[in-house]
C-alpha positions as CSV (number, residue, x, y, z in Angstrom):
1,M,-73.7,61.7,-12.9
2,N,-70.4,60.0,-13.3
3,S,-70.0,56.9,-15.5
4,P,-70.3,53.7,-13.5
5,I,-67.2,52.0,-12.3
6,Q,-67.0,48.2,-12.5
7,K,-63.5,47.4,-11.4
8,I,-61.5,44.9,-9.4
9,L,-58.5,46.2,-7.5
10,F,-55.9,43.5,-7.1
11,G,-52.4,43.0,-5.6
12,S,-50.7,41.6,-2.6
13,P,-52.3,41.7,0.9
14,G,-52.0,45.0,2.7
15,T,-51.4,47.2,-0.3
16,G,-54.3,49.5,0.4
17,K,-56.9,48.3,-2.0
18,S,-59.9,48.7,0.4
19,F,-58.4,52.0,1.6
20,K,-58.3,53.4,-1.9
21,I,-62.0,52.4,-2.5
22,D,-63.1,53.9,0.8
23,N,-61.0,57.1,0.7
24,E,-60.6,57.9,-3.0
25,I,-63.1,56.2,-5.3
26,I,-66.2,56.4,-3.2
27,P,-65.9,60.0,-2.0
28,K,-63.9,61.6,-4.8
29,T,-64.8,59.8,-8.0
30,L,-68.4,58.7,-7.2
31,K,-69.0,61.7,-4.9
32,I,-70.8,59.6,-2.3
33,D,-71.0,61.2,1.1
34,K,-70.9,58.2,3.4
35,E,-71.8,60.3,6.5
36,K,-74.9,61.9,5.0
37,H,-76.0,58.9,2.9
38,P,-74.6,55.7,4.3
39,E,-77.4,53.8,2.4
40,N,-75.5,54.5,-0.8
41,V,-72.6,52.2,0.1
42,I,-73.4,48.5,0.4
43,K,-70.5,46.2,1.4
44,T,-70.0,42.5,1.5
45,V,-67.2,39.9,1.7
46,F,-67.2,36.8,-0.5
47,H,-66.1,33.5,1.2
48,P,-66.4,29.8,0.5
49,E,-69.9,29.6,2.1
50,Y,-71.3,32.7,0.4
51,T,-74.1,31.9,-2.1
52,Y,-76.4,33.4,-4.7
53,G,-79.0,33.6,-1.9
54,D,-76.7,35.8,0.2
55,F,-76.0,38.0,-2.8
56,V,-79.5,38.3,-4.3
57,G,-82.0,37.1,-1.7
58,K,-83.4,34.0,-0.1
59,L,-86.3,32.7,2.0
60,M,-85.5,32.2,5.6
61,P,-87.6,30.7,8.4
62,L,-88.9,33.1,11.1
63,T,-90.5,32.0,14.4
64,T,-93.4,34.3,15.4
65,S,-94.3,35.3,18.9
66,D,-97.0,32.6,19.0
67,G,-94.5,29.9,18.1
68,K,-95.5,29.5,14.5
69,V,-92.9,29.3,11.7
70,E,-93.2,31.6,8.8
71,Y,-90.9,32.2,5.8
72,K,-89.7,35.6,4.9
73,F,-87.7,36.7,1.9
74,Y,-84.5,38.6,2.9
75,E,-82.9,40.7,0.2
76,G,-79.2,40.1,-0.5
77,H,-76.5,42.7,-1.0
78,F,-76.9,43.0,-4.7
79,L,-80.7,43.4,-4.6
80,K,-80.4,46.0,-1.8
81,A,-77.8,48.0,-3.9
82,L,-79.9,47.7,-7.1
83,A,-83.1,48.9,-5.3
84,Q,-81.2,51.8,-3.7
85,A,-79.8,52.8,-7.2
86,Y,-83.4,52.7,-8.6
87,T,-84.7,54.7,-5.6
88,N,-82.1,57.4,-6.2
89,F,-83.0,57.5,-9.9
90,L,-86.7,57.9,-9.2
91,S,-86.2,60.5,-6.4
92,K,-83.9,62.7,-8.5
93,K,-85.2,66.2,-9.0
94,E,-84.9,67.8,-12.4
95,E,-82.0,70.1,-11.5
96,E,-80.1,67.5,-9.5
97,E,-77.6,64.9,-10.4
98,V,-78.7,61.3,-9.6
99,K,-76.9,60.0,-6.5
100,N,-74.5,57.2,-7.1
101,V,-74.5,53.9,-5.2
102,A,-71.5,51.7,-4.6
103,L,-71.6,47.9,-4.1
104,V,-68.2,46.9,-2.6
105,I,-67.2,43.2,-2.7
106,D,-64.1,42.5,-0.7
107,E,-62.1,39.2,-1.4
108,I,-64.1,38.6,-4.6
109,N,-62.0,35.6,-5.5
110,R,-62.6,33.8,-2.1
111,G,-66.1,32.8,-3.2
112,N,-67.4,30.9,-6.2
113,S,-68.1,34.0,-8.3
114,S,-69.9,32.1,-11.1
115,A,-72.3,30.5,-8.7
116,I,-72.7,33.7,-6.6
117,F,-73.5,36.0,-9.5
118,G,-75.6,33.4,-11.3
119,T,-77.9,35.2,-13.8
120,I,-76.6,38.6,-12.5
121,F,-73.5,37.8,-14.6
122,Q,-75.5,38.8,-17.7
123,L,-76.0,42.4,-16.3
124,L,-72.2,43.1,-16.0
125,D,-71.9,44.1,-19.7
126,R,-72.6,47.8,-19.9
127,R,-73.7,50.1,-22.7
128,E,-72.0,53.5,-23.3
129,D,-74.8,55.2,-21.3
130,G,-74.1,53.0,-18.3
131,W,-77.1,50.7,-18.4
132,S,-76.7,47.0,-18.7
133,D,-76.4,45.8,-22.3
134,Y,-78.7,42.8,-21.6
135,G,-81.5,42.4,-19.1
136,I,-82.5,39.4,-17.0
137,N,-85.7,37.9,-15.6
138,L,-86.2,37.9,-11.8
139,S,-88.5,35.6,-9.9
140,D,-91.8,37.1,-8.7
141,L,-90.4,37.1,-5.1
142,E,-87.3,39.0,-6.1
143,F,-89.3,41.5,-8.2
144,Q,-91.8,42.1,-5.5
145,T,-88.9,42.7,-3.0
146,I,-87.4,45.3,-5.3
147,I,-90.8,47.0,-5.8
148,G,-91.2,47.2,-2.0
149,L,-87.6,48.5,-1.5
150,I,-88.1,51.4,-3.9
151,G,-91.3,52.6,-2.2
152,F,-94.3,50.7,-3.6
153,R,-96.7,49.6,-0.8
154,R,-99.1,46.7,-1.5
155,V,-102.6,47.8,-0.3
156,G,-105.0,45.2,-1.7
157,E,-106.1,43.3,-4.8
158,E,-108.3,43.9,-7.8
159,N,-109.5,40.8,-9.7
160,K,-106.8,38.9,-7.9
161,I,-104.1,41.3,-9.1
162,P,-102.2,43.2,-6.4
163,T,-102.7,46.9,-6.1
164,Y,-100.1,49.4,-4.8
165,S,-99.7,52.9,-3.5
166,Y,-96.7,54.9,-4.4
167,G,-95.6,58.5,-3.7
168,K,-98.6,60.8,-3.6
169,H,-101.0,58.0,-4.7
170,T,-102.4,56.6,-1.5
171,S,-105.2,54.6,-3.1
172,G,-104.4,51.2,-4.6
173,R,-103.4,51.1,-8.3
174,K,-102.1,48.2,-10.4
175,L,-98.4,48.3,-11.1
176,E,-98.9,48.9,-14.9
177,E,-100.7,52.1,-14.0
178,Y,-97.3,53.3,-12.7
179,Q,-95.6,52.5,-16.0
180,E,-94.6,56.1,-16.4
181,V,-92.6,55.9,-13.1
182,L,-91.2,52.4,-13.8
183,S,-90.1,53.3,-17.3
184,K,-87.6,55.7,-15.8
185,I,-85.7,52.6,-14.6
186,N,-86.4,50.6,-17.7
187,I,-88.9,48.2,-16.1
188,K,-92.0,47.1,-18.0
189,V,-94.9,45.4,-16.2
190,E,-98.1,43.7,-17.0
191,K,-100.6,42.3,-14.5
192,S,-98.2,43.4,-11.8
193,K,-95.4,41.2,-13.2
194,V,-92.2,42.2,-14.9
195,I,-92.3,41.6,-18.7
196,G,-89.4,39.8,-20.2
197,S,-85.8,40.6,-19.4
198,S,-86.2,44.2,-18.3
199,I,-84.2,44.2,-15.1
200,L,-81.0,46.2,-15.8
201,I,-78.2,47.7,-13.7
202,P,-78.6,51.5,-13.9
203,P,-75.7,53.8,-14.6
204,N,-75.6,55.1,-11.0
205,L,-74.7,51.7,-9.6
206,S,-71.0,51.0,-9.5
207,I,-69.5,47.6,-8.4
208,L,-66.1,47.5,-6.9
209,G,-64.1,44.4,-5.8
210,T,-60.8,43.6,-4.2
211,M,-58.7,40.6,-4.7
212,N,-55.4,39.3,-3.3
213,T,-53.4,37.8,-6.1
214,S,-51.3,35.8,-3.6
215,D,-54.2,34.1,-1.9
216,N,-53.9,30.3,-2.2
217,S,-57.5,29.5,-1.1
218,I,-59.2,31.1,-4.1
219,Y,-61.8,30.0,-6.6
220,F,-61.0,30.0,-10.3
221,M,-62.5,33.1,-12.1
222,D,-63.2,32.2,-15.7
223,S,-62.2,34.4,-18.7
224,A,-65.8,35.4,-19.4
225,F,-66.2,36.7,-15.9
226,K,-62.9,38.6,-15.9
227,R,-63.6,40.2,-19.2
228,R,-66.6,42.1,-17.8
229,W,-64.5,44.1,-15.3
230,D,-61.9,46.8,-15.4
231,W,-58.8,45.9,-13.4
232,E,-56.3,48.0,-11.4
233,F,-53.1,46.6,-10.1
234,I,-51.7,48.0,-6.9
235,N,-48.1,47.1,-6.3
236,W,-46.6,46.6,-2.8
237,D,-44.1,49.4,-3.2
238,K,-46.7,51.8,-4.8
239,S,-44.6,51.9,-7.9
240,V,-46.3,52.5,-11.3
241,P,-45.3,51.4,-14.8
242,P,-43.6,54.0,-17.1
243,P,-45.9,55.9,-19.5
244,G,-46.8,54.1,-22.7
245,T,-44.9,54.8,-25.9
246,Y,-46.8,52.7,-28.4
247,G,-49.6,53.4,-30.9
248,G,-49.5,55.9,-33.8
249,A,-49.5,58.8,-31.4
250,K,-46.7,57.2,-29.3
251,N,-48.7,58.0,-26.1
252,G,-49.7,54.5,-25.1
253,T,-53.0,54.4,-26.9
254,F,-54.4,52.3,-29.8
255,N,-57.2,53.4,-32.1
256,K,-59.5,50.8,-33.5
257,E,-57.3,49.7,-36.4
258,E,-54.2,49.6,-34.3
259,W,-56.0,47.5,-31.6
260,L,-57.3,45.0,-34.2
261,S,-53.8,44.6,-35.7
262,F,-52.3,44.2,-32.2
263,I,-54.7,41.5,-31.0
264,R,-54.3,39.6,-34.3
265,K,-50.6,39.3,-33.6
266,L,-51.2,38.6,-29.9
267,N,-53.4,35.7,-30.9
268,I,-50.6,34.4,-33.2
269,F,-48.3,34.5,-30.2
270,I,-50.8,32.7,-27.9
271,K,-51.4,30.0,-30.5
272,K,-47.6,29.5,-31.0
273,Y,-47.4,28.4,-27.3
274,H,-50.5,26.3,-27.3
275,A,-48.6,23.5,-25.6
276,F,-48.4,25.7,-22.5
277,I,-52.1,26.5,-22.5
278,R,-55.1,24.5,-21.4
279,G,-58.3,25.4,-23.4
280,I,-56.7,27.5,-26.2
281,E,-60.0,28.6,-27.7
282,D,-61.0,30.4,-24.4
283,K,-57.5,32.0,-24.1
284,Q,-57.5,34.1,-27.3
285,V,-58.4,37.8,-27.2
286,G,-61.4,39.2,-29.1
287,E,-62.0,42.8,-30.3
288,Y,-64.3,43.6,-27.3
289,F,-62.1,42.1,-24.6
290,I,-61.5,45.8,-24.0
291,K,-64.5,47.9,-25.0
292,E,-63.1,51.3,-24.3
293,R,-61.8,53.3,-27.3
294,P,-59.1,54.3,-27.7
295,V,-57.4,51.4,-25.9
296,T,-55.1,53.0,-23.3
297,A,-51.9,51.9,-21.6
298,E,-53.9,51.4,-18.4
299,N,-56.2,48.9,-20.2
300,I,-53.1,47.1,-21.6
301,Q,-51.3,46.9,-18.2
302,N,-54.1,46.1,-15.9
303,K,-56.6,44.1,-17.9
304,L,-54.9,42.5,-20.9
305,M,-51.5,41.7,-19.3
306,F,-53.1,40.4,-16.1
307,F,-55.3,38.1,-18.3
308,L,-52.2,36.7,-20.0
309,W,-50.4,36.4,-16.6
310,D,-53.2,34.9,-14.6
311,S,-55.3,33.0,-17.1
312,V,-53.3,32.2,-20.3
313,F,-49.8,31.5,-19.0
314,H,-50.7,30.9,-15.3
315,R,-49.1,27.4,-15.4
316,D,-45.8,28.4,-17.0
317,K,-44.4,31.8,-17.7
318,R,-41.7,30.6,-20.1
319,P,-43.5,32.1,-23.2
320,L,-43.5,35.5,-21.6
321,V,-39.9,35.2,-20.5
322,E,-38.9,34.2,-24.1
323,L,-40.9,37.0,-25.6
324,L,-39.3,39.7,-23.4
325,G,-35.8,38.3,-23.6
326,V,-35.3,38.3,-19.8
327,T,-34.4,35.6,-17.3
328,R,-37.0,33.8,-15.2
329,D,-35.6,35.6,-12.1
330,E,-36.4,38.9,-13.7
331,L,-40.1,38.0,-14.3
332,V,-41.2,36.6,-10.9
333,T,-44.3,38.7,-10.1
334,F,-47.0,40.4,-12.1
335,G,-45.5,43.7,-11.0
336,D,-42.3,42.7,-12.9
337,F,-44.4,42.0,-16.0
338,T,-46.6,45.1,-16.0
339,K,-43.5,47.4,-15.7
340,R,-42.4,45.9,-19.0
341,H,-45.5,46.8,-20.9
342,N,-43.7,48.9,-23.5
343,S,-41.4,46.1,-24.3
344,F,-44.2,43.6,-24.3
345,V,-46.3,45.6,-26.8
346,E,-43.3,46.3,-29.1
347,K,-42.4,42.6,-29.2
348,I,-46.0,41.6,-30.1
349,I,-46.3,44.3,-32.8
350,N,-43.1,43.1,-34.4
351,I,-44.3,39.5,-34.7
352,N,-44.5,38.4,-38.4
């Protein structure tokens, strides 16, 4: 199984972000065969009217054939992807690799991401093994929907507690009697209800987003939300920045000590220009802003520099112009900035 990908591809419209996801990341990196297993790719598009209910699930009225109105819970795109990843985990045979699932969110900045993700936001922090760092609670309705989607069938009740059949077990059993099965996906149950915050994103669920940086009708994405994603910039001319030359190895990587020294000086630089920044406390960089070790040139270019460009100095680029010693006309787009990553890092390192 590959490590999960949690990445937003960003750049100008028409640069091939969705094409790269469909034709490179999904089939080649995640090894998902969309023809044989279309259920392993779930796609959605965020827009101003898209809600948490569309993403996770919501009750909707349904008129029956006899004219009565009933309410049915419809799972959203995230719940569908999560259940499919759980299903693949449980159906894996010993000698097989667990099949990956991709949740693709186009135009992720055209919806109110904070409201859409809601509590799901907590799941975006991942451990080294790919599971979520922290779990969340789901409502009984959401949990029962997941249980149904992964193959549990409610067959009756025992002392007012639902009983289910699953797999080879055709007779009704309480969910806790299936704990051996559910523990494979880190879910703990008692009296057919999930215990505590035990809903986690598994390592075979990747989440991919696209974003147009030039879109004027976008919602603000806060720093805490941005930190939980990897970022990949795709320039209009397909050009890529030069290789990194910084760090002790001079290959564009920082070990832990080098990274800590670098962000200390970066925060000195940010504080120096506090007059240009709204909310200075939220605009400084912590050790785990980038969790990967060593910190690579790709991390610096795509995640850190975009954070500075889009969040810290989004109102005025003069601090970056002064730091790099260029004219404002030489630093018009983020593509101009990221190509100067070697100069940027060197200037920060040399701050006293």
